[in-house]
Residue frames as qw, qx, qy, qz and C-alpha x, y, z in Angstrom:
[[0.777, -0.276, 0.564, 0.050, 74.36, 135.46, 126.70],
 [0.365, 0.590, -0.570, -0.439, 76.58, 134.42, 123.61],
 [0.981, 0.101, 0.085, -0.141, 75.96, 131.17, 121.86],
 [0.591, -0.461, 0.584, 0.311, 79.03, 128.88, 121.62],
 [0.524, 0.668, -0.335, -0.409, 80.55, 128.88, 118.23],
 [0.954, -0.004, 0.294, 0.065, 81.09, 125.20, 116.91],
 [0.126, 0.802, -0.552, -0.191, 84.60, 124.50, 115.68],
 [0.974, 0.081, -0.209, -0.041, 86.17, 121.51, 114.26],
 [0.138, 0.723, -0.595, 0.324, 89.35, 122.23, 116.25],
 [0.895, -0.233, -0.380, -0.006, 90.80, 119.25, 118.16],
 [0.477, -0.862, 0.163, 0.055, 93.33, 121.20, 120.11],
 [0.799, -0.170, 0.376, 0.438, 96.32, 120.17, 117.98],
 [0.410, 0.900, 0.064, -0.131, 96.75, 123.12, 115.83],
 [0.764, -0.115, 0.277, 0.572, 99.98, 122.55, 113.74],
 [0.358, 0.803, 0.205, 0.430, 99.59, 125.83, 111.98],
 [0.389, -0.909, 0.149, 0.007, 101.21, 127.47, 114.91],
 [0.703, -0.379, 0.471, 0.373, 104.26, 125.41, 113.85],
 [0.018, 0.538, -0.473, -0.698, 104.09, 126.71, 110.42],
 [0.310, 0.225, 0.890, 0.247, 101.92, 124.16, 108.71],
 [0.247, 0.009, -0.282, -0.927, 99.68, 125.82, 105.99],
 [0.716, -0.277, -0.432, -0.473, 96.98, 123.01, 106.84],
 [0.456, -0.508, 0.569, -0.459, 96.32, 121.89, 110.34],
 [0.357, 0.163, -0.913, -0.110, 97.00, 118.18, 110.92],
 [0.152, 0.131, 0.801, -0.564, 94.32, 118.09, 113.62],
 [0.432, 0.524, 0.504, -0.533, 91.27, 119.59, 112.01],
 [0.538, 0.302, 0.644, 0.452, 92.35, 119.76, 108.29],
 [0.178, 0.943, 0.258, -0.116, 91.60, 123.53, 107.96],
 [0.576, 0.519, -0.032, 0.630, 93.83, 125.94, 106.25],
 [0.382, -0.155, -0.336, 0.847, 95.70, 128.61, 108.25],
 [0.152, -0.175, -0.159, -0.960, 93.42, 131.27, 106.72],
 [0.569, -0.394, -0.592, -0.414, 90.37, 129.32, 107.59],
 [0.583, -0.425, -0.557, 0.412, 91.43, 128.98, 111.33],
 [0.212, -0.109, -0.174, 0.956, 92.27, 132.77, 111.52],
 [0.275, -0.151, -0.336, -0.888, 88.90, 133.68, 109.88],
 [0.267, -0.288, -0.920, -0.018, 86.70, 131.09, 111.70],
 [0.096, -0.482, -0.657, 0.572, 85.12, 133.21, 114.30],
 [0.140, 0.384, -0.113, -0.906, 84.22, 136.00, 111.75],
 [0.133, -0.082, -0.827, -0.539, 82.52, 133.58, 109.34],
 [0.631, -0.138, 0.014, -0.764, 78.74, 133.52, 109.22],
 [0.616, -0.209, 0.674, -0.351, 77.23, 130.53, 110.86],
 [0.866, 0.395, 0.154, -0.266, 76.13, 129.01, 107.59],
 [0.522, 0.696, -0.487, 0.071, 79.66, 129.09, 106.24],
 [0.219, -0.479, 0.791, -0.312, 81.09, 127.50, 109.40],
 [0.784, 0.051, 0.519, -0.338, 78.30, 124.74, 109.22],
 [0.805, 0.565, -0.084, -0.159, 79.07, 124.17, 105.55],
 [0.294, 0.700, -0.632, 0.157, 82.74, 123.86, 106.13],
 [0.460, -0.360, 0.740, -0.333, 82.28, 121.57, 109.00],
 [0.877, 0.293, 0.277, -0.262, 80.12, 119.29, 106.74],
 [0.622, 0.695, -0.361, -0.029, 82.97, 119.36, 104.23],
 [0.005, -0.584, 0.776, -0.238, 85.51, 118.43, 106.66],
 [0.689, -0.095, 0.631, -0.344, 83.26, 115.60, 107.97],
 [0.820, 0.516, 0.010, -0.245, 82.92, 114.50, 104.34],
 [0.360, 0.710, -0.598, 0.094, 86.64, 114.54, 103.81],
 [0.305, -0.394, 0.810, -0.310, 87.11, 112.24, 107.00],
 [0.812, 0.133, 0.449, -0.348, 84.34, 109.91, 105.78],
 [0.763, 0.584, -0.258, -0.101, 85.90, 109.43, 102.25],
 [0.143, 0.648, -0.712, 0.229, 89.41, 109.01, 103.79],
 [0.415, -0.257, 0.785, -0.381, 88.49, 106.75, 106.57],
 [0.848, 0.261, 0.225, -0.404, 85.92, 104.81, 104.48],
 [0.665, 0.563, -0.474, -0.123, 88.83, 103.53, 102.34],
 [0.296, 0.345, -0.818, 0.353, 90.36, 101.78, 105.38],
 [0.063, 0.069, 0.792, -0.603, 87.61, 101.33, 107.95],
 [0.371, -0.406, -0.535, -0.641, 83.95, 100.72, 108.38],
 [0.296, -0.233, 0.545, -0.749, 81.56, 101.21, 111.21],
 [0.345, -0.138, -0.910, -0.185, 79.64, 98.10, 112.15],
 [0.381, -0.639, -0.650, 0.154, 77.97, 99.34, 115.33],
 [0.038, 0.692, 0.063, 0.718, 77.24, 103.00, 115.74],
 [0.621, -0.721, -0.091, -0.294, 75.88, 102.61, 119.11],
 [0.869, -0.321, -0.072, 0.371, 78.95, 100.84, 120.37],
 [0.497, 0.361, 0.005, 0.789, 81.23, 103.51, 118.74],
 [0.213, -0.741, -0.039, -0.636, 79.16, 106.39, 120.50],
 [0.785, -0.605, -0.128, -0.048, 79.26, 104.59, 123.84],
 [0.803, -0.059, -0.066, 0.589, 83.07, 104.27, 123.55],
 [0.249, 0.558, 0.047, 0.791, 83.39, 107.89, 122.62],
 [0.472, -0.740, -0.056, -0.476, 81.40, 108.86, 125.67],
 [0.897, -0.373, -0.131, 0.197, 83.17, 106.42, 127.91],
 [0.701, -0.036, 0.002, 0.712, 86.50, 108.02, 126.88],
 [0.091, -0.812, -0.215, 0.535, 85.20, 111.51, 127.05],
 [0.339, -0.008, 0.510, 0.791, 85.97, 112.20, 123.34],
 [0.292, 0.521, 0.199, -0.777, 83.97, 115.18, 122.15],
 [0.167, 0.195, 0.775, 0.577, 81.72, 114.75, 118.98],
 [0.344, 0.112, 0.014, -0.932, 78.81, 116.52, 117.51],
 [0.625, 0.239, 0.639, -0.379, 75.35, 114.92, 117.22],
 [0.700, 0.650, 0.045, -0.292, 75.26, 115.52, 113.50],
 [0.002, 0.641, -0.734, -0.225, 78.95, 114.19, 112.97],
 [0.846, 0.224, -0.369, -0.314, 78.93, 111.14, 110.78],
 [0.923, -0.358, 0.141, -0.018, 80.10, 107.95, 112.32],
 [0.851, 0.280, -0.019, 0.445, 83.27, 107.62, 110.25],
 [0.150, 0.725, -0.195, 0.644, 84.31, 111.20, 111.19],
 [0.674, -0.647, 0.176, -0.309, 83.68, 110.21, 114.79],
 [0.968, -0.108, 0.053, 0.221, 85.87, 107.07, 114.38],
 [0.533, 0.578, -0.223, 0.577, 88.80, 109.39, 113.14],
 [0.212, -0.742, 0.295, -0.564, 88.61, 111.25, 116.43],
 [0.887, -0.410, 0.146, -0.157, 88.49, 108.02, 118.39],
 [0.901, 0.189, -0.054, 0.387, 91.57, 106.73, 116.67],
 [0.242, 0.716, -0.233, 0.612, 93.38, 110.11, 117.21],
 [0.472, -0.675, 0.341, -0.453, 92.69, 110.04, 120.96],
 [0.832, -0.331, 0.375, -0.241, 92.89, 106.29, 121.54],
 [0.722, 0.541, -0.426, -0.069, 95.34, 104.98, 119.04],
 [0.222, 0.476, -0.786, 0.325, 97.88, 103.80, 121.72],
 [0.448, -0.159, 0.660, -0.582, 95.07, 102.19, 123.92],
 [0.836, 0.244, 0.074, -0.486, 92.82, 100.39, 121.42],
 [0.310, -0.329, 0.883, 0.125, 93.67, 96.81, 120.89],
 [0.262, 0.376, 0.879, 0.130, 90.39, 95.45, 119.33],
 [0.173, 0.004, -0.241, -0.955, 88.60, 97.74, 116.92],
 [0.386, -0.387, -0.783, -0.297, 85.48, 95.42, 117.13],
 [0.329, -0.481, -0.639, 0.502, 85.04, 96.52, 120.75],
 [0.014, -0.408, -0.072, 0.910, 84.64, 100.05, 119.39],
 [0.572, 0.609, 0.426, -0.347, 82.14, 99.17, 116.66],
 [0.328, 0.789, -0.344, -0.389, 84.76, 99.29, 113.91],
 [0.894, 0.090, 0.396, 0.190, 86.29, 96.88, 111.38],
 [0.136, -0.596, 0.487, 0.624, 89.32, 97.41, 109.18],
 [0.785, 0.556, 0.081, -0.261, 88.85, 97.11, 105.54],
 [0.890, 0.233, 0.141, 0.366, 91.11, 95.37, 102.99],
 [0.440, 0.640, -0.101, 0.622, 94.45, 97.17, 103.13],
 [0.250, -0.642, 0.389, -0.612, 94.14, 97.97, 106.87],
 [0.937, -0.277, -0.159, -0.141, 93.59, 94.41, 108.10],
 [0.842, -0.053, -0.231, 0.484, 96.40, 93.61, 110.64],
 [0.230, 0.541, -0.193, 0.786, 97.32, 97.27, 111.32],
 [0.308, -0.357, -0.624, 0.623, 97.38, 98.48, 114.85],
 [0.042, 0.902, 0.428, -0.023, 95.08, 101.35, 115.74],
 [0.290, -0.773, 0.172, 0.537, 98.17, 103.53, 115.90],
 [0.355, -0.065, 0.698, 0.619, 99.17, 102.34, 112.39],
 [0.173, 0.650, 0.690, 0.269, 95.68, 102.94, 111.13],
 [0.091, -0.926, -0.238, 0.279, 95.67, 106.49, 112.56],
 [0.373, -0.531, 0.366, 0.667, 98.91, 107.21, 111.04],
 [0.269, 0.206, 0.725, 0.599, 97.74, 106.27, 107.59],
 [0.041, 0.823, 0.560, 0.085, 94.35, 108.22, 108.03],
 [0.252, -0.809, -0.018, 0.530, 96.34, 111.28, 109.27],
 [0.330, -0.301, 0.529, 0.721, 98.69, 111.24, 106.34],
 [0.162, 0.432, 0.735, 0.496, 95.87, 110.86, 103.75],
 [0.062, -0.875, -0.455, 0.152, 93.66, 113.52, 105.46],
 [0.280, -0.710, 0.162, 0.626, 96.63, 115.92, 105.33],
 [0.335, 0.028, 0.697, 0.633, 97.26, 114.96, 101.65],
 [0.118, 0.645, 0.677, 0.334, 93.66, 115.67, 100.61],
 [0.139, -0.920, -0.258, 0.260, 93.27, 118.91, 102.78],
 [0.351, -0.484, 0.359, 0.717, 96.64, 120.21, 101.33],
 [0.276, 0.251, 0.731, 0.572, 95.40, 119.45, 97.80],
 [0.036, -0.814, -0.580, -0.017, 92.27, 121.44, 98.61],
 [0.287, -0.802, -0.047, 0.521, 94.39, 124.30, 99.86],
 [0.326, -0.179, 0.539, 0.756, 96.43, 124.35, 96.60],
 [0.150, 0.542, 0.748, 0.352, 93.15, 124.27, 94.63],
 [0.131, -0.884, -0.390, 0.221, 91.71, 127.18, 96.62],
 [0.377, -0.604, 0.233, 0.662, 95.02, 129.08, 96.26],
 [0.333, 0.048, 0.661, 0.671, 95.07, 128.54, 92.49],
 [0.055, 0.728, 0.657, 0.188, 91.53, 129.75, 92.20],
 [0.235, -0.873, -0.204, 0.375, 92.27, 132.83, 94.22],
 [0.422, -0.417, 0.393, 0.703, 95.35, 133.59, 92.22],
 [0.181, 0.166, 0.689, 0.682, 93.47, 133.28, 88.88],
 [0.283, 0.133, 0.186, -0.931, 90.39, 135.08, 90.18],
 [0.306, -0.159, -0.823, -0.451, 87.92, 132.26, 89.36]]
């Protein structure tokens, strides 16, 4: 029996549309193509990096006030998450899936920070997505420059 390979894929792969960085999971097109062949340690490390990216970006706009409430809502809405996934990374997934239905972030254990107060969940998700894509694209450019210069 084969073990299931964990993936940060959220089923919205924009690399199939020509994006060099996926808008859904923030991996590069090369990473997506090579994912299954990577050793488990490398996949785990990259997933931790992606969680860290989501925590940094989401942490500028949002805080988790109640982890248990967040987890309960994720389960209620059948949104997949990993046990080791940090709460802010989970919150990004919640907003991606529920952005058009969430009216009160507090009911989901979340609170907007300065600069995000008054935004709808959809507007908050739009800002998060744009910033995640910016940071992931910057990482891709840095990796490409390193590869090109053999560092």
